C-alpha positions, 0 to 999 in steps of 0.5 A: 357573736358575743363572747364572755370575758374575764375582768382581771382588774377591778377599780372600786367605784367609791374610791375614785377621786380627783384633786387639782392643785397649783404650784408656785408658778401657777401650773395646775396639776391633776391627781387621780386616786383610786383603789385597784384590785388585780389578779395579774399585773398590768398597765394603766394609761391616763390621757388628760387634756382629751376631748371627744367629738362625734362626726356626722355619722355619730361616731366618736372622734378623739382630739388631744390637746395640742399645747399640752405636754405629758398629757399621757401618763402610764403606770405599772401595777402588780397583782394584789389588793389595794 
């Protein structure tokens, strides 16, 4: 049985961009920018260095990068636009 739900946050599709930069030591960094409108505050979590594979039953299995550090970043946001 399907139930209706109300989305309380909206990411504007055209505002989403990713930038890759490198510091003087040669380390690469990923910056993600987007416009978020939200009716309530919340948390956004980004998992980088993640790959997805499927098992024999075609069910997705997630694998995290074993040599990465800080590959999961969490950010708090307040209600409002932009």
